[in-house]
N, C-alpha and C positions, 0 to 999 in steps of 0.2 A: 504496501500499500504507499510506505512513503517514497519508494525510487516511482509510483503513476505520479503522485502530486509532485517530484522535483520533477521530471521531465514532462510532466505538465502547468509551468512556471507562466504567468501570463506574461505577455511582452512589456508591461508596463512597471515588472520589481523587478529588473535588470539591473544588478549591480555596479558598481563600477568598483574602481580600487575604493579601498580605504584612507588611504593617505590625500588632500587636499593637486590638487592638479592644478597649473596655466592653459588646461586645452580644456577648449570645449566641453563642455557635458556630453553635448548628440553627438562628440567624436570619441568618445565613454565610449556613451551607449553602444554605437557603431561595434567598436573593437567586440564590446561586449557578445554581441548580437553574432558578428561572426564567430568566436570564441563558439556558440552553446549552438553553432552548426547555420544559421540564416546564410542565404547565398545570396548576393547586390543583382537582383536581376535587368536592370533598371535605372541607369546615369541620365539627367540633365540639365544644365547649369540655366538657370533663372533669377529674372535679378531681385533683389531683394524687395523686400515687400516699406522700404526707406530707401525706395529709388535711388539707394547708394553707394548699390556693389554688386557682386552673386552672388547666389547661393544655390550646392547643390541639393537636389532635388533626387533621392536615391528610394528602391520602389528594392527589398527587401521580401526574398520567401524560402518559408521555411520547410522541410521534409516535403518535397514533388512538388509542390506550392499550395498546398491546402488552407496556408496562411500568408497573406501579407500584410507587407510592414511599409506605411512611410515613414523618410525621417528626412529632416530636413539641418543641412548641414552649412558653416560656415564657409566661402574659400579663401582658401590657408594653404600655404607652404606644404602642411603634416599632412591637408585632408585632403591634396593631388600626390602627393607624392602616394600617402597609405593606399587612395582609388588604380593607380596608376601601375601599383607594386601585386594591386587584387587582378586587378585586370590582365596585368603578365603570369600569375599562375592561375589562374581560373583556364587561362587558353591555353598553356598546357598541359593541363587535368589536375593541377598541383590541390586542388581546395576547391 
């Protein structure tokens, strides 16, 4: 029963690291989601709501596409590096 409860954790209870970080919370949420088996299925770059830059809108899928979530991330060098690394791993079949 405990294993079932752990495997059925809801999206909104994903936990980030226990230490404070200078990184955006959405970035830490993405790292946690990837660690828990979520896959990035779509990435788009859109103007931010305040019109002072751009944000990434990611669509994440879990376990065969049964569950889908969207995540908005700021356009930063850390986010771009992570997405680039993830794309190269995914295209080579590693993740």
